[in-house]
C-alpha positions, 0 to 999 in steps of 0.5 A: 457106474465106476468104482469111484462112485460105488459105495459098499454098505455092510450090516453085520450079525443081527441087523437082519432083525432091525424093526423087531429085535429090541425095538426100544434100543434100535427102533422100529425101522428095518433093514430094507428101510436102512439100505433104502435110506442109504441108497437115496442119500448116496444116489443124490450125492452121485453114488451107487450102492452094493448092500450086503447083510450077514451073520457070518464074519468071513462073508463080511471079510470077503465082501470087504476084499472084493469092495476094493475092486469096484467101490470108493469107500465102505459104510459098515455097521459091524454089530457085535463084531465091533467089540470083537473082531481083530479080523474085521479090522485087518480086512478094512484096514488091508484093503486101504478104502476109507470106511464109516463105522455106524451104530444105530444105538448109543454104545457108550450108554449101554453095557461096558463091552459095547463101549470098546471098538477095534475099528473106531481109531482107523475108521475115516468116519464114526457115528454112534446113536443117531438111529438109522439117521446116523447112516445117512450122516455117515454117507454124507461125511464119507463121500465128503472125504473121498472128495468126489 
């Protein structure tokens, strides 16, 4: 598979706890369910997916840097780093790949500190508050934008 037909899926801190962490907020789907959904939707559009979850900002940044070598775009749920990480924003803008920002919960209906995103004004696609189905929507929108 060529880089033009590969997406990087990144999930940030605490998303490894999906399915058990605050199910009333995040639902009962697991990270494995998210990865499978993204792989199925992307596969149907002719893309393969490389997935990574990390609780460590530097590992996510390294993965973003590596994505420029073999991916057409990035799909990211940065978790709590959304609201705190200029470094993550700099990595995403620095690699010049289009990216989608996804949030399972409706961050605008939650605590005020969750309503700010360092990524929202540089993301090609942003999907918020649609549960894990938001990942599928983001894949479709992102693939449509990259035109393949």
